[in-house]
LOBA-490693 format. One record per residue (C-alpha): chain; x, y, z. Coordinates in steps of 0.25 Angstrom, whole numbers, plus 5000, padded with zeros to 4 digits. Example, Ala and Ser with C-alpha at 12.3 -4.5 7.8 and 13.67 -1.06 7.14 Angstrom:
BEGIN
{vexke "A", {5049, 4982, 5031}},
{vexke "A", {5055, 4996, 5029}},
***
This chain:
BEGIN
{vexke "A", {5106, 5040, 5145}},
{vexke "A", {5095, 5041, 5134}},
{vexke "A", {5091, 5028, 5127}},
{vexke "A", {5094, 5029, 5112}},
{vexke "A", {5083, 5027, 5102}},
{vexke "A", {5085, 5014, 5094}},
{vexke "A", {5089, 5017, 5079}},
{vexke "A", {5079, 5013, 5069}},
{vexke "A", {5086, 5005, 5058}},
{vexke "A", {5087, 5012, 5045}},
{vexke "A", {5077, 5007, 5034}},
{vexke "A", {5082, 4996, 5025}},
{vexke "A", {5081, 5001, 5010}},
{vexke "A", {5071, 4992, 5002}},
{vexke "A", {5079, 4991, 4989}},
{vexke "A", {5071, 4981, 4981}},
{vexke "A", {5059, 4971, 4983}},
{vexke "A", {5063, 4958, 4990}},
{vexke "A", {5059, 4950, 4977}},
{vexke "A", {5065, 4961, 4967}},
{vexke "A", {5058, 4970, 4958}},
{vexke "A", {5048, 4962, 4950}},
{vexke "A", {5046, 4964, 4935}},
{vexke "A", {5035, 4974, 4930}},
{vexke "A", {5021, 4968, 4928}},
{vexke "A", {5018, 4973, 4914}},
{vexke "A", {5012, 4962, 4906}},
{vexke "A", {4999, 4953, 4909}},
{vexke "A", {5008, 4941, 4911}},
{vexke "A", {5016, 4948, 4922}},
{vexke "A", {5003, 4954, 4928}},
{vexke "A", {4997, 4940, 4929}},
{vexke "A", {5010, 4934, 4935}},
{vexke "A", {5009, 4946, 4945}},
{vexke "A", {4995, 4943, 4949}},
{vexke "A", {4998, 4928, 4951}},
{vexke "A", {5009, 4932, 4960}},
{vexke "A", {5001, 4941, 4968}},
{vexke "A", {4990, 4931, 4969}},
{vexke "A", {5000, 4921, 4975}},
{vexke "A", {5003, 4931, 4986}},
{vexke "A", {4996, 4934, 4999}},
{vexke "A", {4991, 4946, 5007}},
{vexke "A", {4990, 4961, 5003}},
{vexke "A", {4995, 4967, 4991}},
{vexke "A", {5006, 4979, 4991}},
{vexke "A", {5003, 4988, 4980}},
{vexke "A", {5009, 5001, 4974}},
{vexke "A", {5008, 5009, 4962}},
{vexke "A", {5017, 5019, 4955}},
{vexke "A", {5012, 5031, 4947}},
{vexke "A", {5019, 5041, 4938}},
{vexke "A", {5015, 5053, 4947}},
{vexke "A", {5021, 5066, 4942}},
{vexke "A", {5023, 5060, 4929}},
{vexke "A", {5009, 5056, 4924}},
{vexke "A", {4995, 5062, 4924}},
{vexke "A", {4989, 5049, 4928}},
{vexke "A", {4991, 5042, 4941}},
{vexke "A", {4991, 5028, 4935}},
{vexke "A", {4999, 5017, 4941}},
{vexke "A", {5012, 5014, 4933}},
{vexke "A", {5016, 5002, 4942}},
{vexke "A", {5009, 4994, 4952}},
{vexke "A", {5017, 4986, 4963}},
{vexke "A", {5010, 4975, 4970}},
{vexke "A", {5016, 4965, 4980}},
{vexke "A", {5010, 4954, 4988}},
{vexke "A", {5016, 4944, 4998}},
{vexke "A", {5019, 4931, 4990}},
{vexke "A", {5014, 4938, 4978}},
{vexke "A", {5026, 4946, 4973}},
{vexke "A", {5029, 4960, 4970}},
{vexke "A", {5023, 4965, 4956}},
{vexke "A", {5025, 4978, 4948}},
{vexke "A", {5014, 4980, 4939}},
{vexke "A", {5015, 4990, 4927}},
{vexke "A", {5000, 4994, 4925}},
{vexke "A", {5002, 5001, 4912}},
{vexke "A", {5002, 4989, 4903}},
{vexke "A", {4989, 4984, 4908}},
{vexke "A", {4981, 4997, 4911}},
{vexke "A", {4969, 4999, 4920}},
{vexke "A", {4959, 4988, 4921}},
{vexke "A", {4967, 4977, 4916}},
{vexke "A", {4962, 4964, 4919}},
{vexke "A", {4975, 4960, 4927}},
{vexke "A", {4973, 4973, 4936}},
{vexke "A", {4959, 4967, 4938}},
{vexke "A", {4965, 4954, 4943}},
{vexke "A", {4976, 4961, 4951}},
{vexke "A", {4965, 4970, 4958}},
{vexke "A", {4957, 4957, 4961}},
{vexke "A", {4970, 4951, 4967}},
{vexke "A", {4973, 4963, 4975}},
{vexke "A", {4959, 4964, 4981}},
{vexke "A", {4961, 4950, 4988}},
{vexke "A", {4969, 4957, 4998}},
{vexke "A", {4974, 4970, 5003}},
{vexke "A", {4982, 4980, 4995}},
{vexke "A", {4993, 4988, 5001}},
{vexke "A", {4996, 5002, 4996}},
{vexke "A", {5004, 5014, 5001}},
{vexke "A", {4997, 5027, 5000}},
{vexke "A", {4985, 5020, 4992}},
{vexke "A", {4978, 5032, 4988}},
{vexke "A", {4989, 5035, 4978}},
{vexke "A", {4990, 5022, 4972}},
{vexke "A", {4975, 5017, 4972}},
{vexke "A", {4970, 5026, 4960}},
{vexke "A", {4981, 5021, 4951}},
{vexke "A", {4979, 5006, 4955}},
{vexke "A", {4964, 5008, 4953}},
{vexke "A", {4966, 5013, 4940}},
{vexke "A", {4972, 5000, 4935}},
{vexke "A", {4961, 4992, 4943}},
{vexke "A", {4967, 4989, 4956}},
{vexke "A", {4957, 4992, 4967}},
{vexke "A", {4961, 4987, 4981}},
{vexke "A", {4950, 4983, 4991}},
{vexke "A", {4959, 4982, 5003}},
{vexke "A", {4970, 4992, 5005}},
{vexke "A", {4981, 4995, 5015}},
{vexke "A", {4988, 5008, 5013}},
{vexke "A", {5001, 5008, 5020}},
{vexke "A", {5003, 5023, 5019}},
{vexke "A", {4989, 5026, 5025}},
{vexke "A", {4991, 5015, 5035}},
{vexke "A", {5004, 5021, 5040}},
{vexke "A", {4997, 5034, 5042}},
{vexke "A", {4986, 5028, 5050}},
{vexke "A", {4996, 5021, 5058}},
{vexke "A", {5003, 5034, 5062}},
{vexke "A", {5016, 5032, 5055}},
{vexke "A", {5023, 5045, 5052}},
{vexke "A", {5028, 5042, 5038}},
{vexke "A", {5019, 5034, 5029}},
{vexke "A", {5026, 5034, 5015}},
{vexke "A", {5030, 5020, 5010}},
{vexke "A", {5045, 5022, 5013}},
{vexke "A", {5043, 5028, 5027}},
{vexke "A", {5034, 5016, 5031}},
{vexke "A", {5043, 5006, 5025}},
{vexke "A", {5054, 5012, 5033}},
{vexke "A", {5047, 5014, 5046}},
{vexke "A", {5039, 5000, 5046}},
{vexke "A", {5048, 4991, 5037}},
{vexke "A", {5062, 4997, 5039}},
{vexke "A", {5065, 4998, 5024}},
{vexke "A", {5066, 5010, 5015}},
{vexke "A", {5061, 5013, 5001}},
{vexke "A", {5068, 5021, 4990}},
{vexke "A", {5059, 5031, 4984}},
{vexke "A", {5067, 5036, 4972}},
{vexke "A", {5057, 5031, 4962}},
{vexke "A", {5045, 5036, 4968}},
{vexke "A", {5043, 5048, 4958}},
{vexke "A", {5047, 5041, 4945}},
{vexke "A", {5038, 5040, 4933}},
{vexke "A", {5032, 5027, 4934}},
{vexke "A", {5026, 5027, 4920}},
{vexke "A", {5040, 5025, 4915}},
{vexke "A", {5042, 5012, 4907}},
{vexke "A", {5049, 5003, 4909}},
{vexke "A", {5050, 5006, 4924}},
{vexke "A", {5064, 5006, 4929}},
{vexke "A", {5068, 4994, 4939}},
{vexke "A", {5071, 5003, 4950}},
{vexke "A", {5058, 5010, 4949}},
{vexke "A", {5051, 4996, 4950}},
{vexke "A", {5060, 4992, 4962}},
{vexke "A", {5055, 5005, 4969}},
{vexke "A", {5040, 5002, 4965}},
{vexke "A", {5042, 4987, 4970}},
{vexke "A", {5047, 4992, 4984}},
{vexke "A", {5034, 5000, 4986}},
{vexke "A", {5027, 4987, 4988}},
{vexke "A", {5038, 4978, 4993}},
{vexke "A", {5035, 4980, 5008}},
{vexke "A", {5021, 4986, 5007}},
{vexke "A", {5015, 4973, 5013}},
{vexke "A", {5023, 4972, 5026}},
{vexke "A", {5022, 4988, 5027}},
{vexke "A", {5007, 4986, 5027}},
{vexke "A", {5008, 4976, 5038}},
{vexke "A", {5016, 4985, 5047}},
{vexke "A", {5006, 4996, 5045}},
{vexke "A", {4995, 4987, 5048}},
{vexke "A", {5002, 4983, 5061}},
{vexke "A", {5003, 4997, 5065}},
{vexke "A", {4989, 5000, 5062}},
{vexke "A", {4984, 4988, 5069}},
{vexke "A", {4992, 4991, 5082}},
{vexke "A", {4987, 5006, 5082}},
{vexke "A", {4973, 5001, 5080}},
{vexke "A", {4972, 5009, 5067}},
{vexke "A", {4970, 4997, 5057}},
{vexke "A", {4955, 5000, 5056}},
{vexke "A", {4958, 5014, 5053}},
{vexke "A", {4967, 5010, 5041}},
{vexke "A", {4957, 5000, 5036}},
{vexke "A", {4947, 5011, 5035}},
{vexke "A", {4957, 5020, 5028}},
{vexke "A", {4961, 5010, 5018}},
{vexke "A", {4947, 5006, 5015}},
{vexke "A", {4943, 5021, 5013}},
{vexke "A", {4954, 5023, 5003}},
{vexke "A", {4949, 5011, 4994}},
{vexke "A", {4935, 5016, 4995}},
{vexke "A", {4938, 5031, 4992}},
{vexke "A", {4931, 5035, 4979}},
{vexke "A", {4940, 5042, 4968}},
{vexke "A", {4942, 5056, 4971}},
{vexke "A", {4932, 5065, 4964}},
{vexke "A", {4938, 5074, 4953}},
{vexke "A", {4944, 5087, 4959}},
{vexke "A", {4936, 5100, 4957}},
{vexke "A", {4946, 5110, 4950}},
{vexke "A", {4958, 5101, 4951}},
{vexke "A", {4967, 5112, 4946}},
{vexke "A", {4965, 5119, 4959}},
{vexke "A", {4974, 5110, 4966}},
{vexke "A", {4986, 5115, 4958}},
{vexke "A", {4997, 5117, 4968}},
{vexke "A", {5000, 5132, 4971}},
{vexke "A", {4985, 5137, 4970}},
{vexke "A", {4988, 5145, 4983}},
{vexke "A", {4995, 5155, 4973}},
{vexke "A", {4983, 5157, 4965}},
{vexke "A", {4975, 5170, 4969}},
{vexke "A", {4966, 5173, 4956}},
{vexke "A", {4956, 5165, 4949}},
{vexke "A", {4962, 5168, 4935}},
{vexke "A", {4974, 5161, 4940}},
{vexke "A", {4966, 5149, 4944}},
{vexke "A", {4960, 5148, 4930}},
{vexke "A", {4975, 5147, 4924}},
{vexke "A", {4977, 5136, 4934}},
{vexke "A", {4965, 5129, 4930}},
{vexke "A", {4968, 5130, 4915}},
{vexke "A", {4982, 5126, 4917}},
{vexke "A", {4979, 5114, 4926}},
{vexke "A", {4968, 5109, 4916}},
{vexke "A", {4978, 5110, 4904}},
{vexke "A", {4989, 5103, 4912}},
{vexke "A", {4980, 5092, 4916}},
{vexke "A", {4974, 5089, 4902}},
{vexke "A", {4989, 5088, 4897}},
{vexke "A", {4993, 5079, 4908}},
{vexke "A", {4981, 5070, 4907}},
{vexke "A", {4983, 5069, 4892}},
{vexke "A", {4998, 5065, 4893}},
{vexke "A", {4997, 5058, 4906}},
{vexke "A", {5008, 5067, 4912}},
{vexke "A", {5009, 5073, 4926}},
{vexke "A", {5002, 5087, 4926}},
{vexke "A", {5014, 5093, 4934}},
{vexke "A", {5024, 5089, 4923}},
{vexke "A", {5016, 5098, 4913}},
{vexke "A", {5015, 5110, 4922}},
{vexke "A", {5016, 5109, 4937}},
{vexke "A", {5006, 5116, 4947}},
{vexke "A", {5016, 5127, 4950}},
{vexke "A", {5017, 5131, 4935}},
{vexke "A", {5002, 5132, 4934}},
{vexke "A", {5001, 5141, 4946}},
{vexke "A", {5012, 5150, 4941}},
{vexke "A", {5005, 5151, 4927}},
{vexke "A", {4992, 5154, 4934}},
{vexke "A", {4998, 5165, 4942}},
{vexke "A", {5006, 5172, 4930}},
{vexke "A", {4997, 5167, 4918}},
{vexke "A", {5008, 5168, 4907}},
{vexke "A", {5003, 5166, 4893}},
{vexke "A", {5016, 5165, 4885}},
{vexke "A", {5026, 5154, 4885}},
{vexke "A", {5037, 5164, 4890}},
{vexke "A", {5028, 5168, 4902}},
{vexke "A", {5024, 5154, 4905}},
{vexke "A", {5039, 5150, 4905}},
{vexke "A", {5042, 5162, 4914}},
{vexke "A", {5031, 5158, 4924}},
{vexke "A", {5035, 5144, 4925}},
{vexke "A", {5050, 5145, 4925}},
{vexke "A", {5051, 5148, 4940}},
{vexke "A", {5045, 5135, 4943}},
{vexke "A", {5053, 5127, 4933}},
{vexke "A", {5047, 5128, 4919}},
{vexke "A", {5047, 5114, 4913}},
{vexke "A", {5048, 5109, 4899}},
{vexke "A", {5035, 5101, 4900}},
{vexke "A", {5028, 5113, 4905}},
{vexke "A", {5031, 5121, 4892}},
{vexke "A", {5026, 5109, 4884}},
{vexke "A", {5012, 5114, 4886}},
{vexke "A", {5015, 5129, 4887}},
{vexke "A", {5004, 5132, 4877}},
{vexke "A", {4994, 5125, 4885}},
{vexke "A", {4998, 5132, 4898}},
{vexke "A", {4997, 5146, 4891}},
{vexke "A", {4983, 5142, 4885}},
{vexke "A", {4978, 5139, 4899}},
{vexke "A", {4983, 5152, 4905}},
{vexke "A", {4977, 5160, 4893}},
{vexke "A", {4964, 5153, 4894}},
{vexke "A", {4963, 5157, 4909}},
{vexke "A", {4967, 5171, 4906}},
{vexke "A", {4956, 5173, 4895}},
{vexke "A", {4945, 5167, 4904}},
{vexke "A", {4935, 5176, 4910}},
{vexke "A", {4935, 5178, 4925}},
{vexke "A", {4922, 5172, 4927}},
{vexke "A", {4928, 5159, 4922}},
{vexke "A", {4940, 5159, 4932}},
{vexke "A", {4939, 5148, 4943}},
{vexke "A", {4936, 5152, 4957}},
{vexke "A", {4947, 5152, 4967}},
{vexke "A", {4940, 5141, 4975}},
{vexke "A", {4935, 5128, 4969}},
{vexke "A", {4921, 5123, 4970}},
{vexke "A", {4927, 5110, 4977}},
{vexke "A", {4921, 5106, 4990}},
{vexke "A", {4932, 5112, 4998}},
{vexke "A", {4932, 5118, 5012}},
{vexke "A", {4938, 5132, 5014}},
{vexke "A", {4953, 5132, 5018}},
{vexke "A", {4955, 5130, 5033}},
{vexke "A", {4962, 5143, 5034}},
{vexke "A", {4949, 5150, 5031}},
{vexke "A", {4941, 5142, 5042}},
{vexke "A", {4946, 5150, 5054}},
{vexke "A", {4942, 5163, 5050}},
{vexke "A", {4930, 5160, 5040}},
{vexke "A", {4924, 5148, 5047}},
{vexke "A", {4928, 5148, 5061}},
{vexke "A", {4916, 5139, 5065}},
{vexke "A", {4922, 5128, 5056}},
{vexke "A", {4937, 5131, 5059}},
{vexke "A", {4935, 5129, 5074}},
{vexke "A", {4930, 5115, 5074}},
{vexke "A", {4941, 5112, 5063}},
{vexke "A", {4952, 5115, 5072}},
{vexke "A", {4947, 5106, 5083}},
{vexke "A", {4944, 5095, 5074}},
{vexke "A", {4958, 5095, 5067}},
{vexke "A", {4964, 5096, 5081}},
{vexke "A", {4956, 5084, 5086}},
{vexke "A", {4959, 5076, 5074}},
{vexke "A", {4974, 5079, 5075}},
{vexke "A", {4974, 5075, 5089}},
{vexke "A", {4968, 5062, 5086}},
{vexke "A", {4977, 5059, 5075}},
{vexke "A", {4989, 5062, 5084}},
{vexke "A", {4984, 5052, 5094}},
{vexke "A", {4981, 5041, 5084}},
{vexke "A", {4994, 5043, 5077}},
{vexke "A", {4987, 5046, 5063}},
{vexke "A", {4989, 5057, 5053}},
{vexke "A", {4977, 5067, 5055}},
{vexke "A", {4973, 5066, 5041}},
{vexke "A", {4972, 5051, 5042}},
{vexke "A", {4964, 5052, 5055}},
{vexke "A", {4953, 5061, 5047}},
{vexke "A", {4954, 5069, 5034}},
{vexke "A", {4956, 5084, 5037}},
{vexke "A", {4945, 5086, 5027}},
{vexke "A", {4935, 5078, 5035}},
{vexke "A", {4938, 5087, 5047}},
{vexke "A", {4937, 5100, 5038}},
{vexke "A", {4924, 5096, 5032}},
{vexke "A", {4917, 5092, 5045}},
{vexke "A", {4922, 5105, 5052}},
{vexke "A", {4917, 5113, 5040}},
{vexke "A", {4903, 5107, 5039}},
{vexke "A", {4901, 5099, 5052}},
{vexke "A", {4889, 5090, 5054}},
{vexke "A", {4878, 5100, 5059}},
{vexke "A", {4876, 5094, 5073}},
{vexke "A", {4891, 5093, 5076}},
{vexke "A", {4893, 5108, 5077}},
{vexke "A", {4884, 5109, 5089}},
{vexke "A", {4885, 5096, 5096}},
{vexke "A", {4896, 5085, 5096}},
{vexke "A", {4891, 5075, 5085}},
{vexke "A", {4902, 5065, 5082}},
{vexke "A", {4892, 5057, 5074}},
{vexke "A", {4889, 5068, 5064}},
{vexke "A", {4904, 5071, 5063}},
{vexke "A", {4907, 5056, 5060}},
{vexke "A", {4896, 5056, 5050}},
{vexke "A", {4902, 5068, 5043}},
{vexke "A", {4916, 5062, 5044}},
{vexke "A", {4911, 5049, 5037}},
{vexke "A", {4905, 5057, 5026}},
{vexke "A", {4918, 5064, 5023}},
{vexke "A", {4925, 5051, 5022}},
{vexke "A", {4931, 5048, 5036}},
{vexke "A", {4933, 5034, 5040}},
{vexke "A", {4926, 5028, 5052}},
{vexke "A", {4939, 5027, 5060}},
{vexke "A", {4941, 5042, 5058}},
{vexke "A", {4927, 5046, 5062}},
{vexke "A", {4928, 5037, 5074}},
{vexke "A", {4941, 5044, 5079}},
{vexke "A", {4938, 5059, 5075}},
{vexke "A", {4923, 5061, 5074}},
{vexke "A", {4922, 5065, 5088}},
{vexke "A", {4933, 5075, 5088}},
{vexke "A", {4928, 5082, 5076}},
{vexke "A", {4914, 5082, 5082}},
{vexke "A", {4920, 5089, 5094}},
{vexke "A", {4928, 5099, 5085}},
{vexke "A", {4915, 5103, 5078}},
{vexke "A", {4910, 5109, 5091}},
{vexke "A", {4922, 5119, 5093}},
{vexke "A", {4920, 5133, 5090}},
{vexke "A", {4934, 5139, 5093}},
{vexke "A", {4946, 5134, 5085}},
{vexke "A", {4958, 5128, 5091}},
{vexke "A", {4969, 5138, 5093}},
{vexke "A", {4979, 5130, 5085}},
{vexke "A", {4975, 5133, 5071}},
{vexke "A", {4972, 5121, 5061}},
{vexke "A", {4983, 5119, 5051}},
{vexke "A", {4979, 5124, 5038}},
{vexke "A", {4979, 5116, 5025}},
{vexke "A", {4985, 5123, 5013}},
{vexke "A", {4973, 5125, 5003}},
{vexke "A", {4974, 5120, 4989}},
{vexke "A", {4965, 5131, 4983}},
{vexke "A", {4966, 5146, 4983}},
{vexke "A", {4958, 5153, 4994}},
{vexke "A", {4950, 5166, 4990}},
{vexke "A", {4944, 5174, 5002}},
***
């Protein structure tokens, strides 16, 4: 007789904050009251922000939620105050007296920093869950598995620039921080028990110290569907359309995709229509939208400009960015680099499985590729983990990562024959020209 597996209780729906939905902080008087309430509390601050992604060009925050034990839950509308307001300065000073808890912090930190919130101590529950080895690390799944409650996500994709914000949206936003503090404590326990807390500390600090991402070289090359593009004149159409769309989107603070989505740009580049009728015919199969036609003259002008540009002005198929060749080319063209790469990736994957941590969190795949492409000179002939460790540090790897994987990568660099099992290939974002 087999022993039955005990049933896991169904998560309890979390329908509203324990103290109810607070009024929106949209005046200086209410902001001062919120500051005083937070000062009266103790411990870390649970913080979240809502943006109007998919609706607006900017990534500004349209609502900031903060909760502290004994300090209440507060919903701050940043729009009436604006970036750099003295009350945000005071809020930042208060937040920096303790730890700030965010979920998927890299998404919210830019818009928080825009208003003047710059945390000095961070706990990221999403990243902490990854390092702890949890299989699902979205806020909802973490609350279900660790806290036994479920969150409704029906308002996750709404336009948060709407004013006034509906009560049910505010309730949804408040719930995102309602249990963030006890969730943080649960994840901290898991990290400590697994002796991974030091790893998490270094990762959290790295996020806060990371400089702003430099401007992308040829950002138009990241248009979805570029693999369909085979000719340089088509690239010029994409470039012109992307730049025209971006200028309109920025000027009117509207999402670029609402003006003309990437699929539309690719189709226009392939067919190069120059009349309204032909543009509509080209876009109709992918759902011609009224807003796309609002800027019809702009799209046609961008296409005509590309058609009338001489070939010597067409963009090259490959950008000038510091990118490595696609992995699928390494096996045949660069076997001396491909062989160490297969062994390094296998070794890292093995270590990740042993440590119950996602491979990409154990070490960035880009770090592995860079070192295998341009290894430290001495490491190609003798085992030199020190040189590899130094190279990893130069590429941004944290001390705990170097400590775990440097030896394995150093050994892989000595390999001259690839592993029989092929390395999984990552889709390329740019067209490849032989």
